[in-house]
PAMARVEX-218104 format. One line per field, with one value per residue: residue number from 1; residue in three letters; x negated, y, z of N, C-alpha, C in turn. Coordinates in nm, 3 decimals, always signed. Example, Ala and Ser with C-alpha at 12.3 -4.5 7.8 and 13.67 -1.06 7.14 Angstrom:
BEGIN
torlum (1:2)
domi (ALA:SER)
n.px (-1.319:-1.285)
n.py (-0.569:-0.225)
n.pz (+0.780:+0.708)
ca.px (-1.230:-1.367)
ca.py (-0.450:-0.106)
ca.pz (+0.780:+0.714)
c.px (-1.320:-1.290)
c.py (-0.330:+0.003)
c.pz (+0.780:+0.787)
***
This chain:
BEGIN
torlum (1:2:3:4:5:6:7:8:9:10:11:12:13:14:15:16:17:18:19:20:21:22:23:24:25:26:27:28:29:30:31:32:33:34:35:36:37:38:39:40:41:42:43:44:45:46:47:48:49:50:51:52:53:54:55:56:57:58:59:60:61:62:63:64:65:66:67:68:69:70:71:72:73:74:75:76)
domi (MET:ILE:VAL:LEU:MET:LEU:ILE:LEU:PRO:ALA:TYR:LEU:ALA:LEU:VAL:SER:ALA:ILE:VAL:TRP:ARG:ARG:LEU:PRO:MET:LEU:ILE:THR:LEU:ILE:TRP:SER:LEU:PRO:PHE:GLY:ILE:TYR:LEU:ALA:LEU:ALA:ALA:PHE:PRO:SER:ILE:TRP:SER:LEU:PHE:GLY:VAL:VAL:LEU:LEU:LEU:TYR:LEU:CYS:SER:PHE:ILE:ARG:MET:ALA:GLN:LYS:LYS:GLN:ARG:SER:GLU:PRO:LYS:HIS)
n.px (-0.860:-0.998:-1.115:-0.876:-0.784:-1.004:-1.225:-1.103:-0.954:-1.141:-1.291:-1.071:-1.064:-1.323:-1.310:-1.091:-1.220:-1.435:-1.303:-1.160:-0.869:-0.546:-0.341:-0.426:-0.605:-0.453:-0.285:-0.486:-0.527:-0.298:-0.267:-0.483:-0.449:-0.281:-0.421:-0.672:-0.618:-0.547:-0.806:-0.990:-0.879:-0.830:-1.055:-1.225:-1.514:-1.647:-1.827:-1.602:-1.467:-1.562:-1.427:-1.196:-1.342:-1.350:-1.121:-1.047:-1.214:-1.108:-0.863:-0.938:-1.084:-0.838:-0.690:-0.895:-0.886:-0.635:-0.618:-0.784:-0.663:-0.463:-0.566:-0.671:-0.445:-0.268:-0.137:+0.197)
n.py (+9.480:+9.719:+9.617:+9.570:+9.826:+10.023:+9.897:+9.714:+9.862:+10.034:+9.864:+9.818:+10.075:+10.113:+9.887:+10.005:+10.254:+10.129:+9.971:+10.195:+10.261:+10.398:+10.309:+10.136:+10.303:+10.525:+10.342:+10.288:+10.544:+10.599:+10.375:+10.431:+10.671:+10.735:+10.591:+10.727:+10.978:+10.989:+10.902:+11.112:+11.333:+11.284:+11.265:+11.501:+11.701:+11.425:+11.090:+10.984:+11.184:+11.222:+11.043:+11.180:+11.339:+11.133:+11.060:+11.301:+11.253:+11.029:+11.151:+11.300:+11.157:+11.009:+11.247:+11.301:+11.076:+11.096:+11.301:+11.246:+11.052:+11.189:+11.349:+11.154:+11.041:+11.032:+11.323:+11.380)
n.pz (+8.047:+7.974:+7.739:+7.582:+7.542:+7.473:+7.331:+7.151:+6.984:+6.864:+6.710:+6.533:+6.432:+6.286:+6.105:+5.960:+5.849:+5.707:+5.501:+5.414:+5.447:+5.577:+5.737:+5.937:+6.076:+6.175:+6.344:+6.541:+6.640:+6.746:+6.935:+7.118:+7.201:+7.475:+7.679:+7.629:+7.657:+7.927:+8.028:+7.967:+8.110:+8.368:+8.568:+8.526:+8.542:+8.361:+8.230:+8.100:+8.003:+7.755:+7.584:+7.492:+7.298:+7.131:+7.037:+6.896:+6.685:+6.576:+6.492:+6.286:+6.112:+6.024:+5.911:+5.686:+5.552:+5.451:+5.296:+5.087:+4.978:+4.828:+4.697:+4.500:+4.379:+4.080:+3.896:+3.812)
ca.px (-0.799:-1.082:-1.127:-0.791:-0.763:-1.112:-1.299:-1.039:-0.904:-1.278:-1.308:-0.983:-1.091:-1.452:-1.267:-1.043:-1.353:-1.508:-1.208:-1.063:-0.752:-0.513:-0.252:-0.518:-0.677:-0.325:-0.255:-0.583:-0.494:-0.181:-0.280:-0.591:-0.385:-0.217:-0.523:-0.746:-0.570:-0.563:-0.949:-1.016:-0.838:-0.792:-1.137:-1.267:-1.581:-1.711:-1.841:-1.493:-1.430:-1.595:-1.338:-1.135:-1.386:-1.349:-0.980:-1.028:-1.280:-0.996:-0.749:-0.980:-1.075:-0.714:-0.687:-0.984:-0.812:-0.500:-0.641:-0.882:-0.579:-0.400:-0.661:-0.710:-0.333:-0.251:-0.005:+0.266)
ca.py (+9.620:+9.812:+9.582:+9.588:+9.958:+10.098:+9.823:+9.666:+9.991:+10.099:+9.787:+9.839:+10.218:+10.038:+9.812:+10.091:+10.319:+10.038:+9.950:+10.289:+10.236:+10.483:+10.276:+10.104:+10.420:+10.547:+10.255:+10.315:+10.660:+10.571:+10.271:+10.475:+10.801:+10.737:+10.570:+10.810:+11.096:+10.965:+10.901:+11.246:+11.422:+11.226:+11.294:+11.596:+11.628:+11.291:+11.051:+10.915:+11.276:+11.204:+10.964:+11.291:+11.340:+10.980:+11.096:+11.407:+11.210:+10.921:+11.234:+11.377:+11.051:+10.994:+11.329:+11.278:+10.968:+11.112:+11.412:+11.201:+10.958:+11.258:+11.408:+11.064:+11.029:+11.124:+11.395:+11.335)
ca.pz (+8.008:+7.903:+7.622:+7.514:+7.559:+7.432:+7.228:+7.031:+6.898:+6.811:+6.607:+6.427:+6.337:+6.232:+6.006:+5.866:+5.789:+5.616:+5.396:+5.393:+5.492:+5.648:+5.822:+6.070:+6.157:+6.266:+6.440:+6.603:+6.727:+6.853:+7.044:+7.209:+7.260:+7.630:+7.778:+7.606:+7.721:+8.062:+8.078:+7.906:+8.152:+8.498:+8.624:+8.506:+8.417:+8.353:+8.114:+8.040:+7.921:+7.613:+7.523:+7.450:+7.156:+7.038:+7.024:+6.785:+6.563:+6.535:+6.414:+6.188:+6.019:+5.967:+5.821:+5.599:+5.448:+5.391:+5.200:+4.980:+4.923:+4.809:+4.559:+4.431:+4.304:+3.963:+3.906:+3.664)
c.px (-0.883:-1.113:-1.000:-0.762:-0.898:-1.194:-1.226:-1.004:-1.034:-1.309:-1.228:-1.002:-1.246:-1.387:-1.194:-1.115:-1.413:-1.422:-1.112:-0.910:-0.657:-0.423:-0.319:-0.560:-0.566:-0.289:-0.349:-0.541:-0.402:-0.222:-0.363:-0.537:-0.355:-0.336:-0.639:-0.744:-0.568:-0.730:-1.019:-0.993:-0.852:-0.921:-1.257:-1.388:-1.657:-1.737:-1.707:-1.426:-1.458:-1.518:-1.239:-1.186:-1.368:-1.232:-0.947:-1.122:-1.175:-0.895:-0.850:-1.042:-0.958:-0.679:-0.752:-0.939:-0.735:-0.531:-0.716:-0.773:-0.491:-0.444:-0.666:-0.599:-0.309:-0.135:+0.074:+0.345)
c.py (+9.698:+9.751:+9.579:+9.730:+10.031:+10.006:+9.772:+9.798:+10.040:+10.004:+9.793:+9.984:+10.187:+9.990:+9.919:+10.204:+10.240:+10.042:+10.079:+10.310:+10.349:+10.436:+10.232:+10.217:+10.496:+10.480:+10.267:+10.435:+10.639:+10.488:+10.323:+10.610:+10.803:+10.733:+10.667:+10.944:+11.102:+10.961:+11.036:+11.327:+11.397:+11.276:+11.380:+11.664:+11.498:+11.205:+11.006:+11.046:+11.288:+11.124:+11.096:+11.342:+11.242:+11.033:+11.186:+11.324:+11.108:+11.023:+11.292:+11.294:+11.035:+11.088:+11.359:+11.181:+11.038:+11.251:+11.350:+11.121:+11.062:+11.320:+11.289:+11.000:+11.102:+11.183:+11.385:+11.469)
c.pz (+7.945:+7.740:+7.521:+7.479:+7.479:+7.310:+7.137:+6.930:+6.800:+6.688:+6.482:+6.377:+6.275:+6.108:+5.882:+5.781:+5.655:+5.483:+5.358:+5.359:+5.600:+5.771:+5.966:+6.146:+6.213:+6.363:+6.541:+6.682:+6.809:+6.953:+7.118:+7.245:+7.392:+7.712:+7.751:+7.676:+7.881:+8.115:+8.078:+8.038:+8.330:+8.609:+8.562:+8.587:+8.458:+8.258:+8.041:+7.965:+7.768:+7.524:+7.432:+7.297:+7.071:+6.979:+6.886:+6.695:+6.488:+6.436:+6.304:+6.082:+5.929:+5.852:+5.708:+5.481:+5.389:+5.288:+5.093:+4.889:+4.823:+4.681:+4.480:+4.335:+4.176:+3.950:+3.778:+3.648)
***
């Protein structure tokens, strides 16, 4: 369960960051969101609460990629 909900999305986010694609980062964020919120809030404070920070970093990465894409598109 941990591999499916934590490690695979992290690998997908890494690949998304390397190839600079927004869709895999969005999939990673959506995939990690339910389990991440549960881990971040279920046993507060604990080491698992840091997973909430990871979710915020996924979101920031997706927003940065979207902003970069908008700047690089030519205006007609």
